[in-house]
C-alpha positions in Angstrom: 5.7 56.7 33.8 5.0 53.3 34.5 5.1 51.5 37.5 8.2 48.7 37.5 7.3 44.9 37.1 11.0 44.3 38.7 10.5 45.8 41.7 11.7 43.0 44.2 15.2 42.3 42.0 15.7 46.1 41.6 14.8 46.9 45.3 17.8 44.8 46.4 19.9 45.6 44.0 19.5 49.9 44.8 19.6 48.8 48.8 22.8 47.6 47.9 24.0 50.3 46.5 22.1 53.0 48.8 24.0 51.6 52.1 27.0 51.7 50.3 26.6 54.8 49.5 27.4 55.7 53.3 31.4 54.9 53.1 33.1 56.9 50.0 35.5 55.2 47.9 34.0 51.9 48.3 33.7 49.7 45.0 31.0 48.0 44.0 29.2 45.1 45.6 26.5 42.0 44.9 23.8 42.2 46.5 21.6 38.9 48.2 19.1 38.1 50.5 21.6 37.5 53.8 23.3 41.1 52.8 19.9 43.0 53.4 19.1 40.8 56.5 22.3 41.4 58.2 21.6 45.5 57.2 20.3 47.7 60.3 18.0 50.6 60.3 18.2 52.1 56.7 17.4 48.6 55.3 14.4 48.5 57.4 13.1 51.9 56.2 14.2 51.7 52.4 12.5 47.6 52.3 8.9 49.7 53.1 9.1 51.0 49.9 5.4 50.6 48.3 6.1 52.1 45.2 8.9 52.2 42.4 8.0 53.5 39.1 10.2 53.9 35.6 10.9 57.6 34.3 12.1 59.3 31.7 14.2 62.3 31.0 12.7 65.7 31.5 9.3 64.1 33.3 8.1 65.8 36.2 8.1 63.1 38.9 6.8 63.5 42.3 6.9 62.0 46.1 5.0 63.8 49.1 5.9 67.9 48.4 9.1 67.1 46.6 8.7 67.6 42.8 11.6 66.2 40.4 12.8 65.9 36.8 16.0 64.9 35.6 17.2 67.1 33.0 20.4 65.9 31.6 22.1 62.6 32.0 26.3 62.9 30.4 28.8 60.6 30.2 32.6 62.1 30.8 35.0 60.5 28.0 37.8 61.6 31.3 38.6 58.3 33.2 41.0 57.8 36.1 42.8 54.8 37.8 41.9 53.9 41.2 43.6 50.6 42.8 43.3 48.4 40.3 39.7 49.9 38.7 39.7 52.3 35.6 37.0 54.7 36.5 34.7 56.6 34.2 32.5 59.8 35.5 28.8 60.7 35.5 26.9 63.9 36.0 22.9 64.2 36.0 21.4 67.4 36.1 18.3 67.5 38.2 16.2 69.9 39.1 14.3 69.8 42.2 11.6 71.9 43.9 11.2 71.4 48.0 7.5 72.1 48.4 7.4 70.9 52.2 7.7 72.7 55.0 10.9 71.1 56.0 14.5 71.5 54.7 15.3 68.8 51.7 18.8 66.9 52.4 19.5 66.1 48.7 23.0 65.7 48.9 24.6 62.1 47.8 24.9 60.9 51.6 21.2 61.5 51.8 20.2 57.9 50.2 18.1 60.1 47.5 19.9 58.5 44.5 21.6 55.3 43.8 23.2 53.5 41.0 22.9 49.7 39.7 25.7 49.2 36.4 25.6 46.4 34.5 22.7 44.6 36.6 25.2 45.3 40.2 24.8 48.0 42.6 27.5 50.1 42.7 28.5 52.8 45.6 28.7 55.6 42.7 29.6 58.4 45.4 33.0 59.9 46.0 34.6 62.8 47.3 35.8 63.7 44.4 32.7 64.7 43.1 32.4 68.3 44.3 35.8 69.0 42.5 34.7 67.4 39.2 31.6 69.4 38.9 33.5 72.3 39.4 35.9 71.5 37.2 33.4 70.4 34.3 31.0 73.2 35.1 32.7 76.2 36.7 32.9 77.1 40.0 29.5 78.5 40.1 27.7 75.4 39.3 25.1 74.4 41.5 24.9 71.3 43.5 23.1 69.9 46.7 25.8 69.8 49.6 23.5 72.3 51.2 20.0 72.0 51.9 17.1 72.6 49.3 14.8 75.3 51.5 11.0 75.2 52.0 9.6 76.5 48.6 13.0 76.6 47.1 14.1 75.1 43.5 17.0 74.3 42.8 18.8 72.9 39.5 21.8 71.2 40.3 24.0 68.3 39.6 24.5 65.1 41.4 28.3 63.4 39.9 28.2 59.2 40.2 31.4 57.5 39.7 30.9 53.8 37.4 33.3 51.5 35.8 34.7 52.9 33.0 33.5 50.2 30.6 30.0 49.8 31.5 27.0 49.0 28.9 24.3 50.5 31.3 23.2 52.2 33.9 19.9 52.6 36.0 20.1 55.5 38.2 17.3 55.6 41.1 15.6 58.4 42.5 13.9 58.9 45.9 12.2 62.5 45.8 11.4 62.4 49.8 14.7 60.3 50.9 15.8 63.2 52.5 12.5 64.0 54.6 13.2 60.1 55.3 10.7 58.8 53.6 11.2 56.4 50.8 7.4 55.6 49.3 7.9 56.6 46.2 11.7 55.4 44.0 11.9 56.4 40.2 14.4 54.8 38.0 16.0 55.8 34.7 17.4 53.3 32.5 20.1 54.5 29.8 22.4 52.3 27.8 25.5 54.3 27.5 25.5 55.3 23.9 22.3 57.5 24.8 24.2 59.6 27.4 25.0 63.0 26.7 28.6 63.6 26.1 29.8 66.4 28.2 30.9 69.5 26.4 34.3 70.4 27.4 35.2 70.9 31.1 35.6 74.9 32.3 39.1 73.4 33.4 41.1 70.4 32.4 40.7 68.0 34.7 44.6 67.1 34.1 
């Protein structure tokens, strides 16, 4: 695990993505210093991050009393059109342990996850996530829609939409964001060709 040297640039990008996550279905946005200055309490809180590290799939990361591992990063061959944009879908399987004495919110809107695609912050989050995870991995597939209880370890899936023709992406993960703490963040950099193809979905998407 290495501390990122691109902290200032990438923090601005992912902050834009995280703020966009609060609006499901919102598209990509180029984030500027003026954009950041105009944001409210969430922006203020996130810009106080002091540690941003690069991490690898299979490596355990931690912040406060939360530990986690990115187990798999999947790219589906399935694409669809939303408005005038062709969308691709990705799934990230995470194992998260909540060692705190509080319930941990780790769903998509908790600002635990962000994504930068080909150098631009991208919203990624969509209300379609639960449906696609269930179709791909089955109705009993674990997710993070419900809080993780103190002492619980859960392996589940995170769904993010990306431009269908992307070349590389960076997944951002803030283990303690669900506890309103962004002290530590982790980045997983991956090229399209390095992501795992999804197995055949349990239920066809169409």
